[in-house]
C-alpha positions in Angstrom: 45.4 39.8 -5.6 42.4 41.0 -7.7 43.6 38.8 -10.6 43.8 35.7 -8.3 40.3 36.5 -7.1 38.9 36.8 -10.6 40.5 33.5 -11.6 38.9 31.8 -8.5 35.5 33.1 -9.4 35.9 32.0 -13.0 36.9 28.5 -11.9 33.9 28.2 -9.5 31.5 29.4 -12.2 33.0 26.9 -14.7 32.6 24.1 -12.1 28.9 25.0 -11.5 28.1 25.0 -15.2 29.7 21.6 -15.7 27.7 20.0 -12.9 24.9 17.7 -14.2 21.5 19.3 -13.6 18.6 17.4 -11.9 16.2 16.4 -14.7 12.5 16.8 -14.2 10.8 16.5 -17.6 7.3 15.3 -17.3 3.9 15.8 -18.9 0.3 15.1 -17.8 -0.9 12.5 -20.3 -4.4 12.0 -18.8 -6.5 12.6 -15.8 -9.9 11.5 -14.6 -12.1 11.3 -11.5 -15.3 9.8 -10.1 -17.3 10.5 -7.0 -20.2 9.3 -5.0 -22.1 10.8 -2.1 -19.0 11.2 0.2 -15.9 9.9 -1.6 -14.1 11.3 -4.6 -11.3 9.4 -6.4 -9.0 11.3 -8.8 -6.2 10.0 -11.0 -3.4 11.8 -12.8 -1.1 10.0 -15.3 2.3 11.5 -16.1 5.0 10.5 -18.5 8.7 11.1 -18.4 9.2 13.1 -21.6 12.9 13.6 -21.2 14.1 10.0 -21.0 16.4 8.6 -23.6 15.9 4.9 -23.0 15.3 3.0 -26.2 13.7 0.1 -24.5 11.3 1.6 -21.9 8.9 4.4 -21.3 8.3 5.7 -17.7 5.0 6.7 -16.2 3.7 7.6 -12.7 0.1 7.7 -11.4 -1.1 9.9 -8.6 -4.3 8.9 -6.9 -6.2 11.2 -4.5 -9.0 10.1 -2.2 -11.1 13.0 -0.9 -13.7 13.2 1.8 -16.3 15.4 0.2 -19.0 15.2 2.8 -17.5 15.0 6.3 -14.3 17.0 5.9 -15.7 19.7 8.1 -17.5 17.4 10.5 -16.0 17.4 14.0 -17.3 13.9 14.9 -17.3 11.8 11.7 -13.9 10.7 10.4 -12.3 8.4 7.8 -10.8 5.6 9.9 -10.1 2.9 7.4 -9.4 2.8 3.7 -8.2 0.6 0.8 -6.6 2.0 -2.4 -5.8 0.0 -5.5 -3.9 1.0 -8.6 -4.1 -1.6 -11.4 -1.8 -1.6 -14.5 -1.1 -4.2 -17.3 1.3 -6.9 -16.4 4.0 -5.4 -18.6 4.1 -2.3 -16.4 6.7 -2.9 -13.7 7.6 -0.8 -10.6 11.3 -0.7 -11.7 13.1 0.9 -10.0 10.8 0.5 -7.0 9.3 3.8 -6.0 5.9 4.4 -4.4 4.4 6.6 -1.7 3.3 6.3 1.0 5.7 3.6 2.2 4.5 0.9 4.6 4.7 1.9 8.3 3.2 4.1 10.9 2.8 7.9 10.5 1.8 10.1 13.4 0.7 13.0 11.2 -0.1 13.8 7.6 2.9 15.2 5.7 3.8 16.8 2.4 6.2 14.9 0.2 7.8 15.5 -3.2 7.5 12.3 -5.2 10.1 11.7 -7.9 10.3 8.8 -10.4 12.8 9.1 -13.2 12.0 12.6 -14.6 8.5 12.7 -13.1 7.5 14.7 -10.0 4.3 14.9 -7.9 3.5 16.9 -4.8 1.8 14.6 -2.4 -0.1 14.9 0.9 0.4 11.6 2.6 -2.0 9.8 4.9 -1.2 9.0 8.5 -1.6 6.1 11.0 -1.0 2.5 10.0 -0.1 2.0 6.4 0.4 -1.4 4.6 1.5 -1.8 1.0 1.6 -4.8 -1.3 1.9 -5.8 -4.9 0.1 -8.7 -6.5 -0.8 -10.0 -10.0 -3.4 -12.1 -11.8 -3.4 -13.4 -15.4 -3.7 -9.9 -16.9 -2.9 -7.2 -14.4 -0.6 -6.0 -11.7 -2.1 -4.5 -8.5 -0.6 -2.0 -6.1 -2.6 -1.9 -2.9 -2.4 0.4 0.2 -4.4 -0.4 3.3 -4.9 2.3 5.9 -6.0 1.7 9.5 -6.6 4.3 12.1 -7.6 1.8 14.7 -4.1 0.3 15.2 -0.9 1.7 16.4 0.7 3.2 19.5 -1.5 6.3 19.9 -5.0 4.9 19.9 -7.6 5.6 17.3 -7.4 8.6 14.9 -8.5 9.6 11.5 -6.3 8.5 8.6 -6.5 11.8 6.8 -8.3 15.2 7.2 -9.6 16.3 3.9 -7.7 14.1 1.4 -4.7 11.9 0.9 -2.5 11.2 -2.1 -0.8 8.0 -3.3 1.7 7.6 -6.1 3.6 4.8 -7.9 6.0 4.8 -10.9 6.2 2.1 -13.5 8.1 1.4 -16.7 6.6 -0.2 -19.8 8.0 -1.4 -23.1 8.8 1.4 -25.6 5.6 2.6 -27.3 3.3 0.4 -25.1 -0.1 1.8 -24.4 -0.1 2.7 -20.7 -3.3 2.1 -18.9 -4.1 2.5 -15.2 -7.2 2.0 -13.1 -7.8 3.3 -9.5 -10.3 1.9 -7.0 -10.8 2.9 -3.4 -13.1 2.2 -0.4 -13.2 4.3 2.7 -15.0 3.6 6.0 -16.1 6.5 8.2 -16.6 6.1 12.0 -18.2 8.5 14.4 -16.4 9.6 17.6 -18.5 9.4 20.7 -15.7 10.5 23.0 -14.6 7.2 24.6 -15.8 5.0 21.7 -15.8 5.1 17.9 -18.7 3.4 16.0 -19.1 2.6 12.4 -20.9 5.3 10.5 -20.8 4.5 6.7 -18.6 3.5 3.8 -18.3 4.0 0.1 -16.3 2.5 -2.8 -15.5 4.3 -6.0 -13.8 2.7 -9.1 -12.5 1.9 -11.5 -11.3 5.4 -12.5 -9.4 5.0 -15.8 -6.6 6.9 -17.4 -4.4 5.9 -20.4 -1.7 7.1 -22.9 -1.7 7.0 -26.7 -0.7 3.6 -28.1 -2.1 0.5 -29.8 -1.7 -2.4 -27.4 -4.8 -3.1 -25.4 -5.2 -5.8 -22.6 -8.1 -8.2 -23.1 -10.2 -7.6 -20.0 -10.9 -5.2 -17.2 -9.2 -5.6 -13.8 -10.9 -7.7 -11.2 -13.1 -5.6 -8.8 -11.6 -5.8 -5.3 -13.7 -7.5 -2.6 -15.4 -5.1 -0.2 -13.4 -4.0 2.9 -13.6 -6.5 5.7 -14.5 -4.5 8.8 -14.3 -6.3 12.2 -17.8 -7.0 13.4 -17.1 -5.7 16.9 -16.4 -2.3 15.4 -19.7 -2.0 13.6 -22.8 -0.3 14.7 -25.3 -2.2 12.7 -24.8 -3.7 9.2 -22.3 -1.9 7.1 -24.0 -3.0 3.9 
């Protein structure tokens, strides 16, 4: 009986050892940030250092937008925001993987983002989230739009202190990876039954890159300022 038990244990251990292990080999290649009077935008660029693809290199960008002025204020909250990540056209979201996904979130949540062998710990925003990808002659743009004034539960802030965004891309082997982040956030003041526009700030482009020799010719196009509905404003947002 003991002999049979030993054989079973040995077989189980052998099976476990033969199972493929989840790969998570990544390295921070670059990081950067910029901040104004109330908004800070940070970017971290990671590369999959364990991949064995002869044609492609894999990267992910994590963008953090942080309320540096009103995070402890009980009445002034971030209600709307736009976040852009811009990369050269040769950088593609293949396989598609970004966070947050489009949809409605009731609460902020933690999420473990994975792209190829790259991992990021994220704190995702809440409320209404839209996502889209677009291109121009030189760049690819990933855009998130956050709106705390739409949805099934009334108005609410889109994040408390900060929120994270991430996207993964592949580029041709040896290509110089570059990424720019831009964000604009609008704060509103809660007067109980009504919310009125308080202020807004835009930060960008915040730039990160990897070693390499291929450079795109021009900078990304600066996004247009956020279009805030006039009936939500208390005075001129400019």
